[in-house]
C-alpha positions in Angstrom: 200.3 4.6 26.6 196.6 4.6 25.9 196.6 1.6 23.5 194.9 -1.6 24.4 195.0 -4.8 22.4 193.1 -8.1 22.6 193.2 -11.2 20.5 189.8 -12.9 20.5 189.2 -16.7 20.3 187.9 -16.2 16.8 191.3 -15.0 15.7 190.3 -11.3 15.3 192.4 -8.7 17.0 190.9 -5.6 18.6 193.1 -2.6 19.2 192.0 0.8 20.6 193.3 4.2 21.6 191.2 6.0 24.2 190.7 9.8 23.7 188.7 11.1 26.6 188.7 14.6 25.3 186.5 13.8 22.3 182.8 12.7 22.0 183.2 10.6 18.8 184.7 7.3 17.8 186.2 6.1 14.5 186.2 2.4 14.0 187.6 0.4 11.2 187.3 -3.3 10.2 190.7 -4.0 8.6 191.1 -7.2 6.6 194.6 -8.5 5.8 193.6 -9.2 2.2 193.9 -6.9 -0.8 194.3 -6.7 -4.5 197.6 -8.6 -4.5 196.0 -11.6 -2.8 193.5 -12.3 -5.6 194.0 -15.0 -8.2 194.7 -13.6 -11.6 191.3 -14.5 -12.9 189.6 -12.6 -10.0 191.7 -9.4 -10.3 189.6 -6.5 -8.8 187.4 -8.8 -6.7 188.4 -7.1 -3.4 187.3 -3.7 -4.8 184.2 -5.3 -6.3 183.2 -6.5 -2.8 183.8 -3.0 -1.5 180.8 -1.9 -3.7 178.6 -5.0 -3.0 178.8 -5.1 0.8 176.9 -1.8 1.0 174.0 -3.1 -1.0 171.9 -4.7 1.7 171.6 -7.6 4.1 168.6 -9.8 5.1 167.6 -7.2 7.6 168.7 -3.9 6.0 168.5 -2.4 2.6 171.2 -0.2 1.1 168.9 2.8 1.7 168.3 1.9 5.3 172.0 1.5 6.0 172.6 5.0 4.6 169.6 6.5 6.4 170.7 5.1 9.7 174.1 6.8 9.6 172.6 10.0 8.1 170.2 10.2 11.0 173.0 10.4 13.6 175.4 12.5 11.5 177.8 9.6 11.0 179.9 8.4 8.1 180.4 4.9 6.7 182.8 4.0 3.9 185.5 1.7 2.7 188.7 1.6 0.8 190.7 -1.2 -0.9 194.5 -1.3 -1.2 197.0 -3.8 -2.5 197.5 -5.5 0.8 194.5 -4.7 3.0 190.9 -3.6 2.8 189.1 -1.4 5.4 185.4 -0.8 6.1 185.1 2.1 8.6 182.7 4.4 10.3 182.8 7.6 12.3 180.0 8.3 14.8 179.2 9.8 18.2 180.4 7.6 21.0 176.8 6.7 22.0 176.2 5.4 18.5 179.1 3.0 18.4 177.0 -0.1 19.1 174.8 0.7 16.1 177.9 1.2 13.8 179.4 -2.1 15.0 176.2 -4.0 14.4 175.7 -2.6 10.9 179.3 -3.1 9.8 179.3 -6.7 11.1 176.0 -7.3 9.4 177.4 -6.0 6.1 180.7 -7.9 6.4 179.1 -11.2 7.4 175.6 -11.4 5.9 175.4 -9.2 2.7 173.1 -10.7 0.1 175.2 -10.1 -3.0 171.9 -10.1 -5.0 172.4 -10.8 -8.7 170.7 -7.6 -9.8 172.8 -5.4 -7.6 175.9 -7.3 -8.7 175.2 -6.6 -12.4 174.5 -2.9 -11.6 177.8 -2.5 -9.7 179.6 -4.4 -12.4 178.6 -1.6 -14.8 179.6 1.1 -12.2 183.1 -0.4 -11.8 183.6 -0.7 -15.5 182.8 3.0 -15.7 185.2 3.6 -12.9 187.9 1.8 -14.8 187.1 3.9 -17.9 187.2 7.1 -15.8 190.6 6.0 -14.4 191.9 5.4 -18.0 190.8 8.9 -18.9 192.7 10.5 -16.0 196.4 10.3 -17.2 197.7 11.8 -13.9 196.3 8.7 -12.1 196.8 6.1 -14.9 200.5 6.8 -15.1 201.1 5.4 -11.6 199.2 2.2 -12.4 201.2 1.8 -15.6 204.4 2.3 -13.6 203.6 -0.5 -11.2 202.4 -2.7 -13.9 205.5 -2.4 -16.0 208.0 -2.4 -13.1 206.5 -5.6 -11.6 205.1 -7.2 -14.8 203.4 -10.5 -14.1 203.4 -10.1 -10.3 200.2 -9.5 -8.3 201.7 -6.3 -6.8 201.8 -4.8 -10.3 198.1 -5.2 -10.9 195.7 -2.3 -10.5 193.4 -2.4 -7.5 190.4 -1.9 -9.8 191.2 -5.0 -11.8 190.7 -5.2 -15.6 187.8 -4.9 -17.9 188.1 -8.6 -18.7 188.1 -9.8 -15.1 185.4 -7.5 -13.8 183.3 -8.3 -16.9 183.5 -12.1 -16.4 183.7 -12.7 -12.7 180.6 -14.6 -11.4 178.6 -14.1 -8.2 179.7 -17.6 -7.0 183.4 -16.6 -7.5 182.9 -13.4 -5.6 181.0 -15.0 -2.8 183.5 -17.8 -2.5 186.4 -15.3 -2.3 184.5 -13.3 0.3 183.7 -16.3 2.5 187.2 -17.7 2.3 189.2 -14.6 3.0 187.0 -12.0 4.9 186.9 -14.0 8.1 188.0 -13.2 11.7 191.4 -14.9 11.2 192.3 -12.0 8.9 190.5 -9.3 10.8 191.7 -6.3 12.9 189.2 -4.1 14.5 190.7 -0.7 15.3 189.0 2.2 17.1 190.1 5.6 18.4 188.1 8.1 20.3 185.9 8.0 23.4 185.8 4.2 23.4 185.9 1.5 26.1 188.3 -1.2 25.0 186.8 -4.1 27.0 183.2 -3.2 25.9 184.3 -3.0 22.3 186.2 -6.3 22.4 183.2 -8.1 24.0 180.9 -6.7 21.3 183.2 -7.8 18.5 183.4 -11.2 20.1 179.6 -11.5 20.1 179.3 -10.3 16.5 182.0 -12.5 14.9 182.0 -16.2 15.6 184.9 -18.4 14.8 184.6 -19.2 11.1 186.6 -21.3 8.7 188.8 -19.2 6.5 192.2 -19.0 5.0 194.8 -17.0 6.8 196.6 -14.6 4.4 200.2 -15.8 3.9 202.4 -14.2 1.4 205.1 -16.8 1.0 205.8 -16.7 -2.7 208.8 -15.0 -4.4 208.7 -11.2 -4.3 208.5 -9.3 -7.6 211.5 -8.8 -9.8 211.9 -5.3 -10.9 212.0 -4.6 -14.6 213.9 -1.4 -15.6 213.4 0.5 -18.9 210.9 2.9 -20.4 207.2 2.4 -21.4 205.1 5.0 -23.1 201.3 5.1 -23.3 200.4 7.4 -26.3 197.5 9.7 -25.5 196.5 13.0 -27.1 197.0 14.9 -23.8 198.0 18.5 -23.3 200.5 17.5 -20.7 203.1 14.7 -20.4 202.7 12.7 -17.2 206.0 11.2 -16.0 206.9 8.7 -13.3 210.5 7.7 -12.7 211.0 5.2 -10.0 212.9 2.2 -8.6 212.5 -0.6 -6.1 212.1 0.6 -2.6 212.0 -1.2 0.8 209.5 -3.3 2.7 207.1 -2.1 5.3 209.2 -3.8 8.1 212.6 -2.5 7.0 214.4 -0.6 9.7 215.3 2.1 7.2 211.7 3.1 6.5 211.9 6.2 8.7 215.1 7.3 7.1 213.4 6.8 3.7 210.5 9.0 4.8 213.0 11.8 5.5 214.8 11.3 2.2 211.4 11.4 0.4 210.6 14.7 2.2 213.9 16.3 1.1 213.6 15.1 -2.5 210.0 15.8 -3.3 207.8 15.9 -0.2 206.8 19.5 0.1 207.1 23.1 -1.2 210.7 23.4 0.1 211.8 20.1 -1.4 214.5 20.0 -4.0 212.3 18.9 -6.9 209.5 21.5 -6.1 212.0 24.3 -5.9 214.0 23.3 -9.0 211.2 22.2 -11.3 208.4 24.5 -10.3 209.7 27.5 -8.5 213.0 28.2 -10.3 212.0 27.0 -13.8 208.2 27.0 -14.0 208.2 23.6 -15.8 205.4 21.9 -13.8 202.5 22.7 -11.7 202.7 19.3 -9.9 205.9 17.5 -9.0 206.5 15.2 -6.0 208.1 12.0 -4.8 206.4 9.2 -3.0 207.2 5.8 -1.4 205.1 2.6 -1.2 205.9 -0.1 1.3 204.7 -3.7 1.0 205.3 -7.0 2.7 208.5 -8.0 1.0 209.4 -5.0 -1.2 208.4 -1.4 -2.0 208.7 1.3 -4.6 210.1 4.9 -4.6 209.1 7.2 -7.4 208.9 10.7 -8.7 205.9 12.2 -10.6 205.8 15.3 -12.7 203.3 16.8 -15.2 204.7 19.1 -17.8 204.2 20.3 -21.4 205.3 17.7 -24.0 208.1 19.9 -25.3 209.6 20.1 -21.8 209.4 16.4 -21.0 213.0 15.5 -21.5 214.2 18.6 -19.6 212.1 17.6 -16.6 213.2 14.0 -16.8 216.8 15.1 -16.8 216.3 17.4 -13.8 214.7 14.5 -11.9 217.5 12.2 -12.7 220.1 14.9 -11.8 218.5 15.6 -8.4 218.4 11.8 -7.6 222.0 11.5 -8.6 222.9 14.5 -6.4 221.3 13.0 -3.4 223.1 9.7 -3.9 226.5 11.2 -4.7 226.5 14.2 -2.4 223.9 13.5 0.3 221.7 16.1 1.9 222.6 19.1 4.1 222.1 19.3 7.8 219.5 22.0 7.3 217.5 19.7 5.0 217.8 16.9 7.5 216.5 19.0 10.4 213.7 20.5 8.3 212.5 17.1 7.0 212.5 15.7 10.6 210.6 18.7 11.8 208.1 18.2 8.9 207.5 14.6 9.7 207.1 15.2 13.5 204.8 18.1 12.9 202.6 16.1 10.5 202.4 13.3 13.1 201.3 15.5 15.9 198.8 17.4 13.8 197.2 14.2 12.6 197.0 12.8 16.1 194.3 15.3 17.0 191.8 13.5 14.8 190.3 10.2 15.9 190.0 9.0 12.3 193.7 9.5 11.7 194.6 7.7 14.9 192.3 4.8 13.9 193.9 4.6 10.5 197.4 4.5 12.1 196.4 1.9 14.6 194.7 -0.4 12.1 197.4 0.0 9.4 200.2 -0.7 11.9 198.5 -3.8 13.4 197.5 -5.3 10.1 200.9 -4.7 8.4 203.6 -5.1 11.0 201.9 -5.9 14.3 203.9 -3.2 16.0 202.0 -0.2 17.3 204.0 2.8 18.0 202.8 5.9 19.8 203.2 9.4 18.5 206.0 9.9 21.0 207.8 6.7 19.9 207.5 7.7 16.3 208.9 11.1 17.0 211.8 9.6 19.0 212.6 7.4 16.0 212.8 10.5 13.7 214.9 12.3 16.4 217.4 9.5 16.4 218.1 9.7 12.6 221.5 11.0 11.6 223.1 11.9 8.3 224.6 8.4 7.9 221.1 6.9 8.1 219.8 9.0 5.2 223.0 8.5 3.2 222.7 4.7 3.7 219.1 4.5 2.5 219.8 6.8 -0.4 222.5 4.4 -1.7 220.4 1.4 -0.9 217.2 2.6 -2.7 218.3 5.3 -5.2 221.9 4.2 -5.9 221.0 0.8 -7.3 221.1 2.1 -10.8 218.1 0.5 -12.3 215.0 2.7 -13.0 211.6 2.3 -14.6 210.4 5.4 -16.5 206.7 5.6 -17.5 205.2 8.4 -19.6 201.7 9.1 -20.7 201.3 11.7 -23.4 201.4 12.5 -27.2 204.5 10.4 -27.9 205.5 7.3 -29.9 206.4 4.2 -27.9 210.1 4.6 -28.7 210.3 8.3 -27.9 212.5 8.1 -24.8 214.8 5.2 -25.6 217.9 7.0 -24.3 216.4 6.8 -20.7 216.2 3.0 -20.8 
């Protein structure tokens, strides 16, 4: 195994995978804090910070940060999820010290200047408006919001117009200083990187600081079934049908990945073949799974013409029922396992993909599995494993259906 892991006195964890065959390094600063960890009145603050931390420090302007990476052909970026936030860079191995220094400067000393904050507030409000105007994206947010109504996991990562419009600089700065500290930090790197040197550098850059360790001890969300419709004058109907899934630490997560692949994970999947290839009812149809600390979601998306909406919904429900009642075939099982293993190996050739896998595993489960170990887990899966997870997730009987399109709110009452 080429993984190395060190926990520093500050509380930060450094994890690396050495790839001697490459000349680059991908490094990510992963914080165990995301949209679900925000108080209701600060919804969207983690994503707001993602914008603000690129806007300058006492020693570097936003332009100088960008120019420094451009001058060496490197990248710097960030993303915010429901349970973690990551600031990352990809550079040549010789430029790693520079990338670490700038990332640490941004994450620890950004100015959050009032003028920049007001400018980015407008940008994010435009981003929310753009999201609202993209029904194929909006439908997923509405699905989570309605299924987990009132729980932080149901909130959109972008926040709401009201919270983004009203949050103050002091509130954002307080949240940043309280939560974005070494006690919630994982630094992951993959590529031509020396673990000990990286750990020593991170130790120098991040001193022990007061901060609140992220703990998610409250009650998990309670799923609400039923149907919700957002009326929009769209040319397509956008449909999500889903149910409660499993948590990120559930032993059945690999079996669920196989089931997801069989049902709607590729061009040979049941839904793609039935809805698109055989009947021509949709351009885009797929299933997906989301795994969180104490729960998860499993859902199917399809976009179709309004007059075909109920037909597509019936097909989706029939295919789900078929998997629950009759299981899958041996050929489907082997094809799905082969798909998962191939995707793992192909992604492992890219340092950025390896860094993402390292960081995500460490910050979510604390268990880092090599590609070979993951392949072995898929190889071990048998038909009974897939049958069990199908009954556990898809056989519960309660579903949430969300539709965006030119329909009245009560258009699909029979699916409730």
